[in-house]
C-alpha positions as CSV (number, residue, x, y, z in Angstrom):
1,M,-46.4,13.9,-34.2
2,R,-43.1,15.4,-32.9
3,T,-45.0,16.7,-29.8
4,Q,-46.6,13.3,-29.2
5,H,-43.2,11.5,-29.6
6,Y,-41.7,13.9,-27.1
7,Q,-44.5,13.2,-24.6
8,I,-44.1,9.5,-24.9
9,S,-40.3,9.7,-24.6
10,L,-40.7,11.9,-21.5
11,V,-43.1,9.4,-19.9
12,G,-40.7,6.6,-20.7
13,M,-37.8,8.5,-19.2
14,L,-39.7,9.2,-16.0
15,L,-40.8,5.6,-15.8
16,T,-37.2,4.4,-16.3
17,A,-36.0,6.9,-13.7
18,F,-38.7,5.8,-11.2
19,L,-37.9,2.1,-11.6
20,A,-34.2,2.8,-11.2
21,V,-34.8,4.8,-8.0
22,D,-37.2,2.2,-6.7
23,A,-34.7,-0.6,-7.3
24,G,-31.9,1.4,-5.9
25,S,-33.9,2.1,-2.7
26,D,-34.4,-1.6,-2.0
27,P,-31.1,-3.0,-0.6
28,A,-32.4,-6.5,-0.9
29,A,-33.0,-6.1,-4.6
30,A,-29.5,-4.7,-5.1
31,D,-28.0,-7.6,-3.0
32,T,-30.0,-10.1,-5.2
33,T,-28.6,-8.6,-8.3
34,V,-25.0,-8.8,-7.0
35,A,-25.5,-12.3,-5.7
36,D,-26.9,-13.4,-9.0
37,F,-23.8,-12.1,-10.8
38,Y,-21.3,-13.7,-8.4
39,Q,-23.1,-17.0,-7.8
40,G,-21.0,-19.8,-9.4
41,K,-18.4,-17.3,-10.6
42,T,-14.7,-17.2,-10.1
43,V,-13.1,-13.9,-8.9
44,N,-9.5,-13.5,-9.8
45,M,-7.2,-12.0,-7.1
46,I,-4.3,-10.6,-9.1
47,I,-1.3,-10.3,-6.7
48,G,1.5,-8.0,-7.9
49,S,4.3,-9.9,-6.2
50,A,5.9,-13.3,-6.2
51,S,4.4,-16.2,-4.2
52,G,5.8,-16.7,-0.7
53,G,6.2,-13.0,0.3
54,G,4.2,-10.8,2.7
55,F,2.0,-9.3,0.0
56,D,1.2,-12.8,-1.3
57,A,0.4,-14.1,2.2
58,Y,-2.0,-11.2,2.9
59,A,-3.8,-11.6,-0.5
60,R,-4.3,-15.3,-0.1
61,I,-5.8,-15.1,3.4
62,I,-8.0,-12.1,2.5
63,G,-9.3,-13.8,-0.6
64,R,-10.3,-16.9,1.3
65,Y,-12.3,-14.9,3.9
66,M,-13.8,-12.4,1.4
67,T,-15.7,-15.3,-0.2
68,K,-17.7,-15.7,3.0
69,Y,-19.0,-12.1,2.8
70,L,-19.4,-11.5,-0.9
71,P,-23.0,-12.1,-2.1
72,G,-23.3,-15.3,-4.2
73,R,-20.2,-16.7,-2.5
74,P,-17.9,-16.9,-5.6
75,T,-14.6,-18.7,-5.5
76,I,-11.7,-16.3,-5.2
77,V,-8.6,-17.6,-7.0
78,P,-5.2,-16.0,-6.3
79,Q,-2.9,-15.4,-9.3
80,N,0.6,-14.0,-9.0
81,L,1.5,-11.5,-11.7
82,V,5.0,-10.1,-11.3
83,G,6.4,-7.3,-13.5
84,G,7.0,-3.6,-13.7
85,G,7.3,-3.2,-9.9
86,G,3.6,-4.2,-9.5
87,F,2.3,-2.3,-12.5
88,A,1.6,-5.5,-14.5
89,A,-1.0,-6.4,-11.9
90,G,-2.4,-2.9,-11.7
91,H,-2.7,-2.7,-15.5
92,R,-4.5,-6.1,-15.6
93,V,-7.2,-5.0,-13.1
94,A,-7.6,-1.4,-14.2
95,I,-7.5,-1.9,-18.0
96,A,-7.0,-5.4,-19.5
97,A,-9.5,-7.4,-17.4
98,P,-13.2,-7.3,-17.8
99,Q,-14.7,-4.4,-15.8
100,D,-17.4,-6.5,-14.2
101,G,-16.1,-7.1,-10.7
102,S,-14.5,-10.4,-11.5
103,H,-11.0,-9.1,-11.0
104,I,-9.5,-7.5,-7.9
105,G,-5.9,-6.5,-7.4
106,A,-3.4,-6.7,-4.5
107,I,-1.0,-4.0,-5.6
108,H,1.9,-2.1,-4.1
109,P,1.7,1.6,-3.0
110,T,4.4,2.3,-5.6
111,T,1.9,1.3,-8.3
112,I,-0.2,4.2,-7.1
113,V,2.5,6.9,-6.4
114,D,5.2,6.2,-9.0
115,P,3.5,8.3,-11.7
116,V,4.1,11.4,-9.6
117,L,7.1,10.4,-7.5
118,G,9.0,7.9,-9.7
119,D,11.6,8.4,-12.4
120,P,10.0,10.7,-15.1
121,R,12.1,9.0,-17.7
122,K,10.0,5.9,-17.3
123,S,6.9,7.9,-18.4
124,T,4.7,5.9,-16.1
125,K,1.1,6.8,-16.5
126,A,-1.3,6.9,-13.6
127,L,-3.8,4.0,-13.4
128,E,-7.3,4.7,-12.2
129,F,-8.6,2.4,-9.6
130,A,-11.7,2.0,-7.4
131,Y,-10.2,1.3,-4.0
132,L,-11.5,-1.5,-1.8
133,G,-9.3,-0.5,1.1
134,S,-5.9,-1.4,2.6
135,A,-5.2,-4.4,4.7
136,S,-2.9,-2.5,7.0
137,S,-1.3,0.9,7.5
138,G,2.5,0.2,7.7
139,V,5.3,1.4,9.9
140,E,8.7,1.5,8.3
141,A,11.8,2.1,10.3
142,C,15.5,2.6,10.3
143,F,17.5,-0.2,11.9
144,L,21.1,0.1,13.0
145,R,23.7,-2.3,14.5
146,T,24.4,-1.4,18.1
147,D,28.2,-1.6,17.4
148,A,28.0,1.0,14.7
149,P,29.7,4.4,15.3
150,V,26.3,6.1,15.1
151,K,24.6,5.5,18.4
152,S,21.4,7.5,17.9
153,F,19.6,9.0,14.9
154,P,20.9,12.6,15.4
155,D,24.5,11.2,15.4
156,A,24.1,10.7,11.7
157,F,24.3,14.4,11.1
158,A,28.0,14.3,12.1
159,T,29.0,10.6,11.7
160,E,28.7,8.4,8.7
161,M,26.0,5.8,8.7
162,I,26.4,2.9,6.1
163,L,23.0,1.6,5.0
164,G,22.1,-1.3,2.8
165,A,19.5,-0.8,0.1
166,G,17.6,-2.7,-2.7
167,N,17.1,-1.6,-6.2
168,Q,16.6,2.0,-7.4
169,A,12.8,2.0,-6.7
170,S,13.0,0.2,-3.4
171,S,11.9,1.9,-0.2
172,S,15.2,1.1,1.4
173,R,17.1,3.0,-1.3
174,E,14.6,5.8,-1.5
175,Y,14.3,6.6,2.2
176,A,18.1,6.5,2.7
177,A,18.3,9.0,-0.2
178,L,15.7,11.3,1.4
179,L,17.5,11.3,4.7
180,K,20.7,12.2,2.9
181,N,19.4,14.7,0.4
182,V,16.6,16.3,2.4
183,L,17.8,16.3,6.0
184,G,21.5,16.3,5.1
185,M,22.6,13.2,7.1
186,K,25.9,11.6,6.5
187,I,24.8,8.4,4.8
188,T,26.6,6.1,2.4
189,I,24.1,3.9,0.5
190,V,25.3,0.4,-0.5
191,G,22.7,-0.7,-3.0
192,G,22.0,-3.7,-5.2
193,Y,20.6,-6.2,-2.6
194,S,17.7,-8.1,-3.9
195,G,15.5,-7.5,-0.9
196,T,15.2,-6.9,2.8
197,A,16.2,-10.5,3.7
198,Q,19.5,-10.0,1.8
199,I,20.1,-6.7,3.5
200,M,19.5,-8.3,6.9
201,L,22.1,-10.9,6.0
202,A,24.5,-8.1,5.0
203,M,23.9,-6.6,8.5
204,D,24.7,-9.9,10.1
205,R,28.0,-10.1,8.2
206,G,28.9,-6.5,9.0
207,E,28.9,-5.5,5.3
208,V,26.5,-2.6,6.2
209,Q,25.6,-1.0,9.5
210,G,21.8,-0.8,9.0
211,M,18.9,-0.1,6.7
212,C,16.0,2.3,6.5
213,G,12.5,2.1,4.9
214,A,12.0,-1.5,6.1
215,S,8.9,-2.9,7.7
216,Y,9.1,-2.7,11.5
217,L,6.9,-5.7,12.0
218,G,8.6,-7.7,9.3
219,V,12.1,-7.2,10.6
220,V,11.1,-7.8,14.2
221,A,9.4,-11.0,13.2
222,A,12.3,-12.2,11.0
223,R,15.1,-11.3,13.5
224,P,13.8,-11.4,17.1
225,D,17.3,-12.2,18.3
226,W,18.6,-8.9,17.1
227,F,16.5,-7.1,19.6
228,A,16.5,-9.6,22.4
229,N,20.3,-9.7,22.4
230,N,20.7,-5.9,21.7
231,L,22.5,-6.5,18.4
232,V,20.3,-4.1,16.4
233,K,18.1,-1.2,17.5
234,V,15.4,0.9,15.9
235,V,16.7,4.5,15.6
236,S,13.8,6.2,13.8
237,Y,10.5,5.5,11.9
238,Q,8.5,7.0,9.1
239,G,5.4,9.1,9.8
240,M,4.2,10.3,13.2
241,Q,2.3,7.2,14.4
242,P,4.4,4.3,15.8
243,H,3.0,0.8,16.0
244,P,1.3,0.0,19.3
245,E,4.0,-2.6,20.0
246,L,6.7,-0.2,21.3
247,K,9.1,-2.4,23.2
248,W,11.8,-2.2,20.5
249,M,11.0,1.4,19.6
250,A,11.4,3.2,22.9
251,D,14.4,5.3,21.8
252,A,13.2,5.9,18.2
253,H,11.7,9.1,16.9
254,P,9.9,10.0,13.7
255,A,12.4,11.1,11.1
256,V,10.2,14.1,10.2
257,T,10.8,15.6,13.6
258,F,14.4,16.3,12.5
259,A,13.3,18.5,9.6
260,K,14.7,22.0,9.9
261,T,12.3,23.8,7.5
262,D,8.7,23.6,6.5
263,E,9.7,22.4,3.0
264,Q,11.7,19.5,4.5
265,R,8.7,18.5,6.6
266,Q,6.4,18.6,3.5
267,I,8.7,16.4,1.5
268,L,9.0,13.8,4.3
269,D,5.3,14.0,5.1
270,L,4.4,13.4,1.5
271,Y,6.6,10.4,1.1
272,D,5.5,9.0,4.5
273,S,1.8,9.3,3.6
274,Q,2.1,6.1,1.5
275,E,2.3,4.2,4.8
276,A,-1.4,4.9,5.4
277,F,-2.3,2.6,2.4
278,A,0.6,0.1,2.7
279,R,-1.3,-2.9,1.3
280,P,-4.0,-1.6,-1.1
281,Y,-6.7,-3.7,-2.8
282,V,-8.4,-2.4,-5.9
283,T,-10.8,-3.0,-8.8
284,G,-11.5,-1.2,-12.0
285,T,-13.3,2.2,-12.1
286,K,-15.8,0.9,-14.6
287,V,-17.1,-1.9,-12.5
288,P,-20.8,-1.5,-11.7
289,P,-21.1,0.6,-8.5
290,E,-23.2,-2.0,-6.6
291,R,-20.5,-4.7,-7.2
292,T,-17.7,-2.3,-6.1
293,D,-19.7,-1.6,-3.0
294,A,-20.1,-5.3,-2.4
295,L,-16.4,-5.9,-2.8
296,R,-15.6,-3.1,-0.4
297,A,-18.0,-4.4,2.2
298,A,-16.7,-8.0,1.8
299,F,-13.1,-6.7,2.1
300,M,-13.7,-4.9,5.4
301,S,-15.8,-7.7,6.8
302,A,-13.1,-10.2,6.0
303,L,-10.5,-8.1,7.8
304,D,-12.8,-7.8,10.8
305,D,-13.4,-11.6,10.9
306,P,-12.0,-13.0,14.2
307,E,-10.8,-16.2,12.5
308,L,-8.9,-14.2,9.9
309,R,-7.3,-12.1,12.6
310,K,-6.3,-15.1,14.6
311,E,-4.8,-16.7,11.5
312,A,-3.0,-13.5,10.5
313,T,-1.5,-13.2,13.9
314,G,-0.1,-16.7,13.7
315,L,1.5,-15.7,10.4
316,G,2.9,-12.5,11.8
317,L,0.7,-10.3,9.6
318,D,-0.5,-7.0,11.0
319,V,-4.2,-6.3,10.3
320,S,-5.1,-2.6,10.6
321,P,-7.6,-2.1,7.8
322,V,-8.3,1.2,6.1
323,S,-11.6,1.6,4.2
324,G,-11.8,2.1,0.5
325,A,-13.2,5.6,0.9
326,Q,-10.3,6.6,3.2
327,V,-7.8,5.2,0.7
328,Q,-9.5,7.0,-2.1
329,A,-9.3,10.3,-0.2
330,L,-5.6,9.7,0.8
331,V,-4.6,9.0,-2.9
332,A,-6.5,12.2,-4.0
333,K,-4.6,14.2,-1.4
334,F,-1.4,12.7,-2.6
335,Y,-2.0,13.6,-6.2
336,G,-3.2,17.1,-5.1
337,A,0.1,17.9,-3.5
338,S,2.0,21.0,-4.6
339,P,3.8,20.4,-8.0
340,E,6.9,22.0,-6.6
341,I,7.0,19.7,-3.5
342,L,6.4,16.7,-5.8
343,R,9.3,17.9,-8.0
344,K,11.7,18.5,-5.1
345,T,10.8,15.1,-3.7
346,R,11.7,13.4,-7.0
347,V,15.0,15.4,-7.0
348,A,15.8,14.2,-3.5
349,L,15.0,10.6,-4.5
350,G,17.5,11.0,-7.4
351,Y,14.9,10.9,-10.2
352,E,15.5,14.4,-11.5
């Protein structure tokens, strides 16, 4: 009887495997399954920032166009969930929400990298995500008033540069700290501003001379008069790839080119690598693979939609999509960095 039971079980297993392979080999069958799930459903787009900002604008337009390309045409409803520097939204999608493909998240890069680059005293734990992709790869830059004593980026090695910054975990504060503590530039950081808009006002008033770690496109869009009237210039940018729109960046150079040692280059390269996934979109890792694949495909198709691109251009939003597979690989590379380089980066940021 035991042998007979084994034979029956084995036949059942082989039949099950055959049916699974057969279903998996038929894309139409898989699409039907995904469409059946999403038809008439609501998909929640959890946005890890307040309404009215850049992250919110991207998420809302992407959600509207993703509906066109997701099998079953579900309604995608945006929900702003602010808290923990974006971690509240990340936690909702990765852990608290049903792992069925009904929740996707528009999160910040810091939600991904803070567990290894943030303040260890916060004991932030890494959240596991399935990455749909990134809406854009960002370019962040250093902006300086033209009447400041520092006339070019190298001048800051000998002459003080006064930079405005946001809170402790803001990119404006962190990048200024890296330039000061890694490259040895003479920088005074004036922190406590609530965001880039407030730092720009402080620059207008002459309270500070400039800021670093701010979105190139965002600042150019918000203050076109700065550049048209030669009031402010771009003196450097993060990473090695400038934005194709170069007219205000002709005299700027990548900050990493001023590194004097291989270790300095590794630290700056590590931090700058976040820009490759500047606006990441995620779902949970336990979502059925075929639904994750459908979400990824719909995400990329939405960002390739001519109407979305036209609308985004009108809103001043850069669309330079990065696929989910690429983001997954970039994040893995980030977490695979040398523990010593990660530690020294945290030290330079002021977290250790």
